[in-house]
Structures are given as C-alpha cells and as structure tokens.
DRENZA-732950 format. One line per 10 residues: number of its first residue (from 1); their letters; for each residue z, x, y of C-alpha. Coordinates in steps of 0.25 Angstrom, whole numbers. Layout:
N
NUM> A> Z:X:Y ~ ...
***
This chain:
407
1> MDYTAKLDSA> -100:-5:-128 ~ -89:0:-118 ~ -86:-13:-111 ~ -76:-6:-101 ~ -86:4:-97 ~ -96:-7:-94 ~ -86:-13:-85 ~ -83:0:-78 ~ -98:2:-76 ~ -99:-12:-70
11> LNALHEEGRY> -87:-10:-61 ~ -91:4:-56 ~ -105:-1:-52 ~ -98:-10:-42 ~ -89:1:-37 ~ -100:10:-35 ~ -108:0:-27 ~ -96:-3:-19 ~ -97:-18:-24 ~ -84:-18:-32
21> RTFIDIERRN> -75:-30:-27 ~ -60:-29:-26 ~ -50:-41:-24 ~ -42:-40:-12 ~ -28:-45:-15 ~ -25:-54:-3 ~ -14:-65:-1 ~ -18:-77:8 ~ -6:-81:17 ~ -5:-96:19
31> GQFPHAEWTR> -7:-100:33 ~ -11:-86:38 ~ -26:-87:34 ~ -34:-78:36 ~ -23:-68:34 ~ -18:-63:21 ~ -11:-52:14 ~ -18:-41:6 ~ -12:-33:-6 ~ -17:-19:-5
41> PDGSKQDITV> -20:-12:-18 ~ -7:-4:-16 ~ 1:-17:-16 ~ 4:-17:-1 ~ 1:-29:8 ~ -8:-30:20 ~ -11:-42:30 ~ -26:-45:30 ~ -35:-55:36 ~ -45:-61:27
51> WCGNDYLGMG> -59:-61:32 ~ -67:-65:20 ~ -61:-77:14 ~ -68:-90:11 ~ -57:-99:16 ~ -65:-100:28 ~ -56:-110:36 ~ -43:-106:30 ~ -41:-120:23 ~ -35:-113:11
61> QHPAVLSAMH> -22:-112:19 ~ -24:-126:27 ~ -11:-134:26 ~ -19:-147:22 ~ -25:-139:10 ~ -12:-133:6 ~ -4:-146:7 ~ -15:-153:-2 ~ -14:-142:-12 ~ 1:-143:-12
71> EAIDATGAGS> 1:-158:-14 ~ -9:-157:-25 ~ -2:-146:-33 ~ 12:-153:-32 ~ 5:-166:-37 ~ -3:-161:-48 ~ 0:-146:-52 ~ -9:-134:-52 ~ -21:-136:-60 ~ -31:-148:-63
81> GGTRNISGTT> -28:-148:-78 ~ -43:-148:-82 ~ -58:-150:-79 ~ -62:-161:-70 ~ -67:-169:-83 ~ -53:-166:-90 ~ -41:-170:-82 ~ -45:-161:-70 ~ -49:-171:-60 ~ -38:-175:-51
91> VYHKRLEAEL> -37:-184:-38 ~ -38:-170:-30 ~ -52:-167:-36 ~ -57:-180:-33 ~ -52:-180:-19 ~ -58:-167:-17 ~ -72:-171:-22 ~ -71:-183:-13 ~ -68:-175:-1 ~ -80:-166:-4
101> ADLHGKEAAL> -90:-177:-7 ~ -86:-183:7 ~ -87:-170:13 ~ -102:-168:9 ~ -106:-182:10 ~ -109:-183:-5 ~ -105:-193:-16 ~ -97:-183:-24 ~ -92:-169:-25 ~ -88:-161:-37
111> LFTSAYIAND> -77:-150:-38 ~ -78:-137:-45 ~ -69:-125:-46 ~ -77:-117:-36 ~ -90:-118:-28 ~ -96:-107:-37 ~ -94:-116:-49 ~ -99:-128:-41 ~ -112:-121:-38 ~ -113:-115:-52
121> ATLSTLPKLF> -110:-127:-60 ~ -118:-137:-51 ~ -131:-128:-50 ~ -131:-124:-65 ~ -129:-139:-69 ~ -140:-145:-60 ~ -151:-142:-70 ~ -144:-150:-81 ~ -145:-162:-72 ~ -159:-159:-66
131> PGLIIYSDEL> -167:-153:-78 ~ -178:-143:-72 ~ -170:-141:-59 ~ -175:-130:-51 ~ -164:-124:-42 ~ -169:-117:-29 ~ -158:-107:-25 ~ -156:-99:-12 ~ -156:-84:-16 ~ -142:-82:-8
141> NHASMIEGVR> -135:-94:-15 ~ -121:-91:-20 ~ -119:-85:-33 ~ -113:-98:-39 ~ -126:-105:-35 ~ -135:-94:-41 ~ -126:-94:-54 ~ -128:-109:-55 ~ -143:-109:-53 ~ -144:-97:-63
151> RNGGAKRIFK> -136:-104:-74 ~ -143:-118:-73 ~ -154:-114:-82 ~ -164:-121:-73 ~ -175:-116:-63 ~ -171:-108:-51 ~ -178:-104:-38 ~ -171:-94:-29 ~ -176:-95:-14 ~ -174:-85:-3
161> HNDLDHLRAL> -162:-87:5 ~ -164:-99:15 ~ -179:-97:13 ~ -185:-111:14 ~ -199:-107:12 ~ -196:-100:-1 ~ -188:-112:-6 ~ -199:-121:-2 ~ -209:-112:-10 ~ -200:-112:-22
171> LAADDPAAPK> -198:-128:-22 ~ -213:-130:-20 ~ -217:-121:-32 ~ -209:-129:-42 ~ -212:-142:-49 ~ -210:-153:-39 ~ -204:-162:-50 ~ -193:-152:-54 ~ -179:-155:-49 ~ -175:-145:-39
181> LIAFESVYSM> -162:-140:-31 ~ -160:-131:-19 ~ -147:-123:-19 ~ -143:-116:-7 ~ -131:-114:2 ~ -127:-118:16 ~ -120:-105:20 ~ -123:-92:13 ~ -110:-85:13 ~ -114:-70:13
191> DGDFGPIEAI> -123:-71:25 ~ -117:-84:31 ~ -131:-90:33 ~ -135:-105:31 ~ -144:-112:22 ~ -155:-120:27 ~ -150:-133:22 ~ -159:-143:29 ~ -172:-136:26 ~ -168:-134:11
201> CDLADEFGAL> -164:-149:10 ~ -178:-152:16 ~ -185:-144:5 ~ -176:-151:-5 ~ -181:-164:0 ~ -195:-159:0 ~ -195:-154:-15 ~ -185:-164:-21 ~ -174:-154:-23 ~ -159:-156:-23
211> TYIDEVHAVG> -150:-147:-14 ~ -138:-139:-17 ~ -130:-132:-6 ~ -118:-123:-7 ~ -109:-125:5 ~ -98:-117:1 ~ -97:-108:13 ~ -99:-120:22 ~ -90:-132:17 ~ -78:-134:26
221> MYGPRGAGVA> -85:-126:38 ~ -97:-133:42 ~ -100:-147:45 ~ -92:-157:53 ~ -83:-160:40 ~ -85:-146:34 ~ -95:-150:23 ~ -104:-138:26 ~ -117:-134:33 ~ -124:-146:27
231> ERDRLMHRLD> -115:-155:34 ~ -116:-148:47 ~ -131:-149:46 ~ -130:-164:41 ~ -137:-161:28 ~ -127:-164:17 ~ -134:-177:13 ~ -146:-168:10 ~ -139:-159:0 ~ -138:-164:-14
241> IINGTLAKAY> -126:-154:-19 ~ -117:-147:-10 ~ -108:-136:-15 ~ -95:-132:-8 ~ -82:-124:-10 ~ -68:-127:-8 ~ -64:-113:-8 ~ -69:-108:6 ~ -68:-117:18 ~ -59:-127:11
251> GVMGGYIAAS> -50:-115:7 ~ -47:-120:-8 ~ -56:-118:-20 ~ -66:-126:-28 ~ -81:-130:-26 ~ -89:-143:-26 ~ -102:-149:-25 ~ -105:-162:-17 ~ -116:-171:-21 ~ -120:-185:-26
261> AKMCDAIRSY> -111:-192:-36 ~ -121:-190:-47 ~ -123:-176:-44 ~ -108:-172:-45 ~ -107:-181:-57 ~ -118:-174:-64 ~ -113:-160:-61 ~ -99:-164:-65 ~ -104:-169:-78 ~ -113:-157:-82
271> APGFIFTTSL> -108:-144:-75 ~ -100:-135:-85 ~ -94:-128:-72 ~ -87:-142:-69 ~ -85:-148:-82 ~ -77:-136:-88 ~ -69:-131:-76 ~ -55:-135:-73 ~ -55:-142:-60 ~ -48:-137:-47
281> SPAVAAGAAA> -33:-139:-47 ~ -29:-151:-39 ~ -22:-143:-29 ~ -35:-136:-25 ~ -43:-149:-25 ~ -32:-155:-16 ~ -33:-143:-6 ~ -48:-143:-6 ~ -48:-158:-3 ~ -39:-156:8
291> SVAHLKTDQK> -47:-145:14 ~ -60:-152:13 ~ -54:-165:20 ~ -47:-156:31 ~ -60:-149:34 ~ -68:-161:36 ~ -61:-163:49 ~ -57:-149:54 ~ -69:-145:62 ~ -60:-136:71
301> LRDQHQSQAK> -58:-127:59 ~ -73:-126:56 ~ -76:-123:71 ~ -65:-112:71 ~ -71:-106:59 ~ -85:-105:65 ~ -80:-100:78 ~ -72:-88:71 ~ -85:-85:63 ~ -93:-84:76
311> ILKMRLKGLG> -83:-76:83 ~ -82:-66:71 ~ -97:-65:71 ~ -98:-63:86 ~ -88:-52:85 ~ -94:-44:74 ~ -108:-45:80 ~ -102:-40:93 ~ -99:-27:85 ~ -113:-26:80
321> LPIIDHGSHI> -109:-28:65 ~ -120:-33:56 ~ -115:-48:53 ~ -124:-59:48 ~ -123:-72:56 ~ -129:-84:52 ~ -120:-93:60 ~ -110:-96:48 ~ -95:-93:47 ~ -98:-81:37
331> VPVIVGDPVH> -98:-67:44 ~ -105:-56:36 ~ -105:-42:41 ~ -115:-33:34 ~ -111:-20:29 ~ -123:-17:19 ~ -116:-8:10 ~ -106:-11:-1 ~ -97:1:0 ~ -96:0:15
341> TKALSDMLLE> -93:-15:14 ~ -82:-13:4 ~ -76:-1:13 ~ -76:-10:26 ~ -69:-21:18 ~ -59:-11:13 ~ -56:-5:27 ~ -55:-19:34 ~ -45:-23:23 ~ -37:-10:23
351> SYGIYVQPIN> -37:-6:37 ~ -38:-19:45 ~ -33:-30:36 ~ -46:-37:36 ~ -51:-43:22 ~ -66:-45:21 ~ -72:-43:7 ~ -85:-35:6 ~ -97:-43:1 ~ -106:-35:-8
361> FPTVPRGTER> -118:-37:-18 ~ -120:-46:-26 ~ -114:-56:-16 ~ -123:-50:-5 ~ -136:-42:-7 ~ -134:-26:-7 ~ -135:-20:7 ~ -129:-33:13 ~ -114:-30:9 ~ -105:-36:20
371> LRFTPSPVHG> -92:-41:25 ~ -91:-56:25 ~ -81:-62:35 ~ -77:-76:35 ~ -69:-80:47 ~ -60:-92:47 ~ -54:-101:59 ~ -42:-92:58 ~ -48:-79:59 ~ -44:-78:74
381> PKEIDALVTA> -47:-68:85 ~ -36:-59:80 ~ -43:-58:66 ~ -57:-57:71 ~ -53:-46:81 ~ -47:-38:70 ~ -59:-40:61 ~ -69:-36:72 ~ -61:-24:76 ~ -60:-19:61
391> MDALWSHCAL> -75:-22:58 ~ -79:-14:71 ~ -70:-2:67 ~ -74:-2:53 ~ -89:-3:56 ~ -88:9:65 ~ -80:16:55 ~ -90:14:44 ~ -102:17:53 ~ -109:4:49
401> NRAELTG> -121:-2:56 ~ -118:-12:67 ~ -132:-18:68 ~ -131:-33:68 ~ -137:-42:58 ~ -143:-55:62 ~ -143:-62:49
***
C-alpha cells in the first residue's frame, strides 16, 4: 500500500471541502490581553486582537495567577515528577482540589490534565462501577463526552438536543431497575444555548438516574461565586457529577470532576485516564487554585463580561448579521459555507488584524459553518468598534445574507 498517497488523499479531501485547519502563530503579550502578535507566513509581524480565545476573563494574565505560578515553580521546579499515585501528588494539587470541591459544594474534586480527559475517563469508567449502566446523552454533547460514552462498552441512548419529551420516552422504555445516568451540558459552546438543568434533574429523580453535567463554558462566569449555571440556578446539590475546566475562564489548564468523596475515590481508583497520566505541574495547579479563589469573589469581572457580550450582540444585530443569541456569552455568526467562512476569517486577520477562527464540520453541522466570537471584559469600545466595522464591510464585500437568525 502507498501510505503517503493515502495521507495525501485524506488531506486533499479537507482542502477541497474548505475544511482544512491551519495554525495561526500568535504570541500573547503579558498584560495586554486581548492583544497579541501574529507571525505571518513570510515571517513578518502584525499586531492583532484575539476574538476567539477561551481565556474568557483574561485570567491567564492576572497578577494573582502569575504570582502563584512563579512562587510554585521557584519552590518545586517545573514538572510534578509522576502520576498522582506515584510521587505526583503535591500540596498544590490537594489545595486546588479543595478549592474546587468548595466551589461546587461537593465533598471532593478530582483533577485531570484536561476537561476532555476528565469527561472521557469518567464516562468510560462509570459502567465498571455500576454494571448494566445506561447513559442518556444529549446529541450535542462535546466530543469528549461522546467518546467517553462510546468507549465504555455499556448501553447508551442519544436524546434530541434539550428535548425533554424524547429523554422521558427513552427513560420510560428501559428497565426501571437498570442503573441510569443522564449526561448533558450547561452551556453548549457552538450555539451558546443553555441546558434545561432543573427539568433534567426532575426526570433523573423520577427515573432514579444519576446526573452528569459539563460546565466547562460556564465555570468562573456564572453564579455568585463562578461555579457555573447550576450555581446561578441554585441546582448544584441536585447534580451528582460536575465536570469543569481550568483552561477557559480560569485561564490556566486542566480539568476536573466534583462529586461525592466516594464517587471521586472510585473514579480515581478505576479510571485508566487518571491512573496512568502524569499529573499537572505544581505551578499550573497553583495558578489554577489562585484563579478559582479569586473568581469566587470577583463578581465585577463577571458582570463586565456579560455586558460586553450583550453589547457585541446588539451591535451585530444592528447590522442585520445572522447571529444566534440564547443569552449566553458566546456570539456565533452564521456564514453557512466552509469556503466563505475561511475566507472571512483570513480577510479579518490579514486586512483588519482581527483573529477569529472559522468553525466548520465536524465541530458544527454542514451548512451552519460560522465565526464564533468570545468577547471578554477587556474587549472595550475600541475593539468592538473595529470588529463591527470590519464585519460590516466584509459582509457587504462578500455579498452575504443579512437575514437575522433568532436561535
């Protein structure tokens, strides 16, 4: 077999569909978020504004976070030195897990190297703990949740997105004695819509199911202490397992689950994705702990974040651009064609110094390709004016539809 030819064929297919993804070489500038420097393919430099980052609140450059990381690296060095079971558990890891358990009002929390691994490892391990487990998964759940459910070897049921009637029908059709778990998200990142947390908890109570919620796009940003949408809605006590990330609003890296002490202990003891992975570096754990602690009290930053998102959506709606608005901080603008989406992204970067990555299939369904903007508290009037002006000009230049979507 000509393996190189097969690779060429696979990559060419992406190019032909307009779905080939390229890395943009950018250098973040400490203290100047969301501004950065882009290294062009010819090696020249250009100042840009990042509009698609997941550092939603700019905590990746917050002095409290940087100070904690400097202190930890000076005290311990770079790496953790092992897995959590073999020399890789430090005071910094324990401190971070305590902060997270307190954040979510749970007995314990368990750290992973990413929220992807936390979802995959936990969901693929649960059937080992509850033989015969049936997992009911929202069809728009993140790829990490889909992968964990797929790999666990147990029964799965996929319910239509946020469709409570369909979920109820699936639950009712199964053996009442079978162990069950409902897996869903609080904020779905591509459309920015919310999961019906309370109604799903009601169904879980009725059918004796566990609840598993992914709050990665909500932790730090919603609720009086930043614990997420479930905290905002006073529902954390009704959720059995809460998944979150330290790489978005908290500005560092890593993921976790928060749950009962026994649940965390069981996952810790049975999940290969936890057992056989080197733990986060102490400096990362220290920075994440400082970020979590800070955002428990910084409601002003959360309010500014929501305000900037509302302003951007209002401005884009005023131009008649087809945005999806479900009331969250995520601002998707539908283009509907992968080639056009990539072209818009390229023109925004090259001509206007605005960086927003095109979102194409398989991340979103074909025909719903989009630019996904993530405003932060420090995307101020100047940055918003520049973005709105550029989008208006390019939308006209490309003769794209200005019919507004309502969600």
